[in-house]
C-alpha positions, 0 to 999 in steps of 0.5 A, spaced: 797 694 543 800 687 544 806 685 540 808 678 539 814 675 535 810 675 529 804 680 530 801 685 533 794 686 536 790 692 537 783 694 538 778 692 532 774 698 529 769 699 524 775 702 519 778 694 519 771 692 516 773 690 509 770 685 504 776 681 506 774 680 513 767 679 511 770 673 506 772 670 512 765 669 515 763 666 509 769 661 509 767 653 509 771 652 515 769 658 519 762 657 518 763 650 520 766 652 527 765 659 528 758 660 531 757 667 528 760 665 521 754 664 516 754 665 508 749 671 509 753 676 513 753 682 510 758 689 511 752 693 514 751 687 519 759 686 520 760 694 521 754 694 526 757 688 530 764 691 531 761 698 532 757 695 538 763 692 541 768 698 541 770 702 547 766 697 552 770 695 558 767 688 559 770 685 553 777 686 549 776 685 541 782 685 538 785 684 530 791 680 529 795 684 524 802 682 521 808 687 523 807 689 515 799 691 517 796 685 514 789 683 518 789 676 518 784 674 524 781 677 530 781 674 538 775 676 542 774 676 550 767 677 551 765 677 556 770 679 561 768 678 568 773 682 573 769 680 579 770 673 578 777 674 574 774 670 568 774 671 561 771 667 555 775 667 549 773 666 541 778 666 536 778 667 528 784 666 524 781 668 517 786 668 513 787 661 511 794 661 509 796 663 516 792 657 519 796 651 522 802 656 523 801 657 531 798 663 530 793 661 535 798 659 541 802 666 540 796 671 540 792 667 545 798 666 550 800 674 549 793 676 550 791 672 556 797 674 560 796 681 558 789 680 561 792 677 567 797 683 568 792 688 566 785 686 568 786 681 574 784 675 569 785 668 572 781 664 568 780 663 560 774 659 558 772 657 551 767 652 547 770 648 542 767 643 537 769 636 538 771 635 531 776 641 531 782 637 533 787 642 530 784 648 535 783 643 541 790 641 540 793 648 540 789 650 546 791 644 550 798 645 548 797 652 551 795 649 558 787 649 557 784 642 560 777 639 558 773 642 564 765 645 565 764 652 566 758 655 566 760 661 562 760 656 556 754 652 555 755 647 550 752 641 547 756 636 550 755 631 544 758 636 539 762 641 543 766 641 549 768 647 554 775 648 556 779 652 561 786 655 562 787 657 569 793 662 568 
C-alpha cells in the first residue's frame, strides 16, 4: 500500500468493482478522454478486466481511496518494463467531485516514486488527448514533458505522448 496526505493506494481487486465504479466509465468526461470508457461497459466486463490484472508482475493497478475508505479512482501502470526501466501510466479520477483538486499530482507522484524505489523504474510515459488541458497542466506540473515514446503510440493530431524522467 502507498499512502499520501489525503489518500491511500492499494491493489485493485474484483471486490472493488461496484455500480459506482461502473458509472465512472459511463461519465461523459471519462468517455471523452479514457480509451476504455464507453456507455456499454457492463459489470461482467469490468470484473473480467480487473480480474485479468490481479497478481500480474508486469503492471501495477491501484485503487485511489480516501482515508475513510471511499474509492474515488484508479491509477494503472501497464506495462511495467523492468528491463528498460519504463512504465506506461493511465489514471481515472472517477468521482467528479475530486477532479481539479490535485488528486492526480498527489497519487502519480507517490506511485511513480514507489516504482522508482521498489521496481527500478526511471521513466514514466503516457498518452493524453490534446484537448484535456487540465490533465496536461497537471502532468507538466509534475515534470512530464512532451516527448515521443514508442510505448505510447498516439495520433499526433488528437493526442500527445508525455514523458517523466524520474
